[in-house]
C-alpha positions as CSV (number, residue, x, y, z in Angstrom):
1,M,37.4,-25.0,18.1
2,T,35.2,-27.0,15.3
3,G,31.5,-26.3,15.9
4,Q,31.8,-23.6,18.5
5,F,30.7,-20.5,18.0
6,V,33.0,-17.5,18.2
7,G,30.8,-14.1,16.7
8,Y,28.7,-12.5,13.9
9,I,28.6,-10.1,12.0
10,A,25.8,-7.5,11.7
11,F,25.4,-5.8,8.8
12,T,23.3,-2.8,8.2
13,D,22.4,0.4,5.6
14,E,23.4,4.0,7.0
15,I,20.2,6.3,6.7
16,R,21.3,9.2,4.3
17,L,21.8,12.3,6.6
18,E,19.6,13.9,3.6
19,A,16.4,12.2,4.5
20,N,16.5,13.6,8.3
21,E,16.7,17.0,6.7
22,A,14.1,15.8,4.3
23,I,11.7,14.2,6.7
24,K,12.2,17.7,8.6
25,V,11.0,19.7,5.6
26,F,8.0,16.9,5.3
27,K,6.8,17.5,9.0
28,K,7.4,21.3,8.8
29,N,4.8,21.2,6.0
30,N,2.5,19.0,7.7
31,I,3.4,16.0,5.2
32,K,2.8,12.6,7.0
33,V,5.9,10.1,6.6
34,L,5.4,6.2,6.6
35,I,8.0,3.9,5.5
36,A,6.9,0.2,3.9
37,T,9.9,-2.3,3.9
38,A,10.6,-6.1,3.6
39,D,12.8,-5.3,6.8
40,N,12.0,-6.8,9.7
41,E,9.9,-5.0,12.5
42,K,12.7,-4.4,14.8
43,T,14.6,-2.8,11.9
44,A,11.4,-0.4,10.2
45,K,10.9,0.6,13.9
46,A,14.5,1.5,14.4
47,V,14.5,3.7,11.1
48,S,10.9,4.8,12.1
49,D,11.8,6.3,15.4
50,K,15.1,7.9,14.4
51,L,13.7,9.7,11.5
52,G,10.5,10.7,12.9
53,L,8.2,9.0,10.7
54,D,4.6,9.4,11.3
55,G,4.4,5.3,11.1
56,Y,6.1,2.4,9.7
57,Y,5.0,-1.2,8.0
58,S,7.0,-4.1,8.6
59,E,7.9,-7.8,6.4
60,V,6.0,-6.1,3.3
61,F,5.8,-7.9,0.1
62,A,5.5,-5.7,-3.2
63,H,1.5,-6.8,-2.8
64,Q,1.2,-5.4,0.2
65,K,2.8,-2.5,-0.3
66,V,-0.1,-1.8,-2.8
67,E,-2.7,-2.5,-0.4
68,I,-1.3,0.1,1.8
69,V,-1.3,2.4,-0.8
70,K,-5.2,1.6,-1.6
71,E,-5.8,1.4,2.3
72,L,-4.4,5.5,2.9
73,Q,-5.7,6.2,-0.6
74,A,-9.7,4.4,0.8
75,K,-9.1,7.6,4.1
76,N,-8.7,10.2,1.4
77,E,-5.3,10.3,1.8
78,F,-3.1,11.9,-1.4
79,V,0.1,9.5,-1.5
80,D,3.4,10.3,-3.2
81,M,4.9,6.7,-3.4
82,T,8.4,6.7,-3.3
83,G,11.0,3.9,-4.5
84,D,13.6,2.0,-6.5
85,G,13.1,-0.9,-7.3
86,V,10.6,-3.7,-8.7
87,N,9.0,-4.2,-5.3
88,E,7.0,-0.4,-5.9
89,A,6.5,-0.7,-8.9
90,A,2.7,-1.8,-8.9
91,A,2.4,0.6,-5.3
92,L,3.7,3.4,-7.2
93,A,1.6,2.7,-10.2
94,Q,-1.4,2.8,-8.0
95,A,0.1,5.8,-5.7
96,N,-1.2,9.3,-6.6
97,V,2.2,10.4,-7.6
98,G,4.9,8.0,-8.4
99,I,8.7,8.4,-7.9
100,V,11.3,6.3,-8.9
101,I,14.8,7.7,-7.2
102,G,18.3,7.1,-8.3
103,S,18.4,4.7,-11.2
104,G,15.7,2.3,-10.5
105,A,14.4,-0.9,-11.5
106,D,13.5,-0.5,-15.3
107,V,10.0,-1.4,-14.3
108,A,9.4,0.8,-11.2
109,A,11.2,3.6,-13.5
110,K,8.0,2.8,-16.2
111,T,5.1,2.8,-13.3
112,A,6.7,6.1,-12.3
113,D,5.3,9.5,-12.6
114,F,8.5,11.0,-12.2
115,I,12.0,10.0,-12.2
116,L,14.6,11.6,-9.6
117,V,18.4,10.8,-10.9
118,N,20.2,11.0,-7.5
119,S,19.9,8.8,-4.7
120,N,19.4,11.9,-2.4
121,P,16.1,11.9,-0.2
122,Q,16.4,15.7,-0.1
123,D,15.7,15.6,-4.0
124,I,11.7,14.3,-3.1
125,A,11.2,17.4,-0.7
126,N,12.4,19.8,-3.6
127,F,10.4,18.1,-6.7
128,I,7.7,18.3,-4.4
129,W,7.9,22.1,-3.4
130,K,8.6,22.9,-7.1
131,S,6.1,21.2,-8.8
132,D,3.5,22.0,-6.4
133,L,1.9,18.9,-6.3
């Protein structure tokens, strides 16, 4: 069977149940939710559709995330950027409020306004309501 294709393996991240609940809270309070991801268009659209997001940006590099934040701010949008890694550091700094979730990369944690220690998306909704952002 040398040289014959016999199958493939696909890996995906599961969407956390808490993410769905957090999105419901945001939507109930008229907060737009967008995703900016390095993932391909098909994956970004699938996540956006499954969670009922207001839109998505796919195949986005770190510098493009900053531009997205600036673009939204130019439209007088108040931008809360949430992320957990190096790719979000500059966008976290540019946002009106930057929130790092989980352990986060050191550089992201240094540029964010707030750090949430758990990787639970529901904590973002809880944090916003308790802090009156």
